[in-house]
C-alpha positions as CSV (number, residue, x, y, z in Angstrom):
1,M,53.2,93.1,137.2
2,I,52.6,90.0,135.3
3,L,49.4,89.5,136.6
4,S,48.1,92.8,135.2
5,V,49.6,91.8,131.8
6,L,47.6,88.7,131.5
7,S,44.2,90.2,133.0
8,A,44.8,92.7,129.9
9,L,45.4,90.3,127.3
10,A,42.5,88.1,128.7
11,E,40.0,90.3,126.8
12,P,39.5,89.6,123.0
13,T,39.6,93.1,121.9
14,R,42.6,94.1,124.1
15,L,44.5,90.8,122.5
16,G,43.2,92.2,119.0
17,V,45.1,95.5,119.8
18,I,48.1,94.0,120.7
19,T,47.9,91.6,117.8
20,L,47.9,94.4,115.4
21,L,50.8,96.4,117.2
22,A,52.9,93.5,117.1
23,D,53.8,94.4,113.5
24,G,56.1,97.2,115.1
25,S,54.7,100.4,113.6
26,E,52.5,102.9,115.2
27,H,48.3,102.6,114.8
28,C,45.6,105.5,115.0
29,V,43.2,105.0,117.5
30,C,40.6,105.5,114.7
31,E,42.5,102.5,112.8
32,L,42.3,100.2,115.7
33,M,38.3,101.1,116.3
34,K,37.6,100.4,112.3
35,T,39.8,97.0,112.5
36,L,38.4,95.9,115.7
37,G,34.8,97.0,115.5
38,A,35.0,99.1,118.7
39,T,33.5,102.3,119.6
40,Q,35.5,105.3,120.6
41,S,34.6,105.0,124.4
42,R,35.3,101.2,124.5
43,M,38.7,101.6,122.7
44,S,39.7,104.4,125.2
45,R,38.9,102.5,128.1
46,H,40.6,98.9,126.5
47,M,43.9,101.5,125.8
48,Q,43.7,102.6,129.4
49,V,44.0,99.0,130.6
50,L,46.7,98.3,128.2
51,R,48.9,101.3,129.2
52,H,48.3,100.7,133.0
53,A,49.9,97.2,132.3
54,G,52.8,98.7,130.6
55,L,51.9,97.2,127.4
56,V,51.6,100.3,124.8
57,V,52.6,103.9,124.7
58,D,50.7,106.5,123.1
59,R,51.8,109.7,121.2
60,R,49.5,112.7,120.3
61,D,49.6,113.7,116.5
62,A,47.2,116.9,116.4
63,Q,44.0,115.2,116.8
64,W,45.1,111.6,116.5
65,V,46.1,109.4,119.1
66,R,48.4,106.8,117.8
67,Y,49.9,103.6,119.8
68,R,52.5,101.1,119.9
69,L,54.1,98.6,121.7
70,N,56.0,99.6,124.8
71,P,59.6,99.9,123.6
72,Q,60.5,99.9,127.4
73,M,58.7,97.0,128.1
74,P,60.7,94.6,130.8
75,P,62.1,91.4,129.1
76,E,59.9,89.0,131.3
77,T,56.8,90.9,130.0
78,H,57.9,90.8,126.7
79,A,58.3,87.3,127.0
80,V,54.8,86.7,128.4
81,L,53.4,88.8,125.6
82,K,55.3,86.9,122.6
83,A,54.0,83.5,124.3
84,V,50.5,84.9,124.5
85,L,50.7,86.0,120.8
86,A,52.2,82.6,119.7
87,A,49.3,80.6,121.5
88,D,46.5,82.9,120.1
89,A,47.9,82.4,116.7
90,A,48.2,78.6,116.8
91,A,44.7,78.9,118.1
92,R,43.6,80.6,115.2
93,D,45.3,78.7,112.9
94,E,43.9,75.3,114.0
95,R,40.3,77.1,113.9
96,N,40.9,77.8,110.9
97,V,41.9,74.3,109.7
98,A,38.7,72.7,111.6
């Protein structure tokens, strides 16, 4: 399970999705596409990987699909996710200072 989580988070667009969803709210797929500059087909593939890894869940709302972090995520997966997000934030901060 942890290997699929790390593999899912290793791709920059998917890491970007998780970073956006880490605010704790639901985000419509159209918002994720716009923010991350991804096409609908590309975003669908990325979201499928994140769902398969157990990181996100989706909810249909009429014609929209809304995503959020999986609230049923196992504690060890949540710990890995927090560590990856913290490391990514530190790396971004370091790049912005340099």
